[in-house]
Residue, then its C-alpha position, 0 to 999 in steps of 0.5 A: m162850305a169852308g174846307f174839308t178836314q183830314p178825316e173827311i178827305l180820308l173817308l172820300l178816299k176810302l169810298v174811292l178805294a172801295h169802288c175801285l176794289t169792287d168794280f175792278a180788282l174783285q169783279p171777275s170777267k165771268w161776272v161781267e159777261d154773265r150780267a151782260r147776257r142775263k141782265y137782271k137775272s144774273k146771280y153774279l150781278y147780286y154777288h157784285i152788289g153784295l160785295t160792294g156793300a160789304v167792302t164799303l161797310l168794312l172801309t167806312q164803318s157807316w151804314d148810311l153811306t153803305l146803303w146809299i152806295t149799294a142801292t145806287h150801284l145796283l140801279i146804275d149796273l142794272w141800267k148798264a146791263y141793257q146798254k151796248r158794251n163800248t167805251f162810251y158806256f163804260l166811261l159814262d157808267q164810271v162817271l155816274h158811280f163817282v157822281v153818286l159816290g161824291t154826292g153821298w159823301l158830301f151829304y154825309v160830311e155836311g151833317r150826316v143827313a138822313p136819306e129822308a131829310v135829303l129828299m125833303n130838302y128844298r135846294f136838293m130837290v131843285y138841283l135834282t129836278g133841274f138836272f134830271i129835266a136836262t137829261f132825258p126830258l130835254s132829249i125827247v123835246i129836242k128830238v121832236l123839234t129836230a125830227k124834220w131835219g134828222n129824218g132827211h139823212r135816212q134817204p136811200r142812196t143810188r149806187t153804181t154797178s160794182e164789180n160783184g154785179s150789184t146794180a144801181g138804185s139798190p137800197p141802203s145797206v144795213p151798216e149805213d142805217s146802223r151807223w146813223t143810228e149809232l151816231k144819233e145815240a152818241g149825239r144824244w148822250i153828248g147833248i146830255i153831258e153838254r146840258v149838264l155842264i152848261i147848267s153847272f157853269v150857269l149856277l157857278d156864274q162861269y159864263e165864259a166856260i159856256g163860250f169855250l164849250i160852244a167854240a170847241k163844239t163849233i170847231i169840231r163841226f167846222k169840217e162837216t161838208d154836208q150843208r143839210k147835216s151841218e144845219y141839223f147839228l147847228f139847230g140841235t146845238l143852239l136849241s140844247i144850249s138855249l134850253s139849258i141856259f133857260l133851265a139853269l136861270g129858272m133854277k137860280l131863281l128858285l134857289g134865290l141865287k140871282 
């Protein structure tokens, strides 16, 4: 793809503006709270989606883009309603919205491709299938293969008698278990983002970037004092990176990008 014309960039800016208006300026806190509590039953979820579609159509004058943005926005917001309300999921939600927005815009400016034509496009299906495999399917594979090491961190800790009279050998507190669960959940999403980045780097022939990514993660983990935990994270990281590279090479083979 050569360069983008001014009208095409203008269309992208309109899509970004529509998203910022509907997801921030025109979405009251009451809608967000109700959606988090009532999930798919929240009427405000559908008010928000309807408003998203209306503003997108008003700014872009494109039914194709409006249908794409509205449908994907509904799916993403439904998914987010069932996740914890924290910074990580907020940022992930916004990343997903902008990825979907950019994807729809690219297909639109490259020929106003109809949705059914996109789904029948060979290259698109290779990308879609490959990147999807890198997310949850590989997460499950890695979870199974690292279970032997991961379960070892749930062993009860012995405690000494404290000032309030608690005795040694009492079972681990709920916050400790909860902290480990949250740590593994965060690690799962970090792994997904890591694999998506690695596949993108391989497809773009930017192998140096993979080295920088591995180095950065190694430095972060360097201060870990628990040897067993270090081995667990090291094995998981190497497994994730290896599977990502093999998957990306397979995608390149299918795409004829050798």
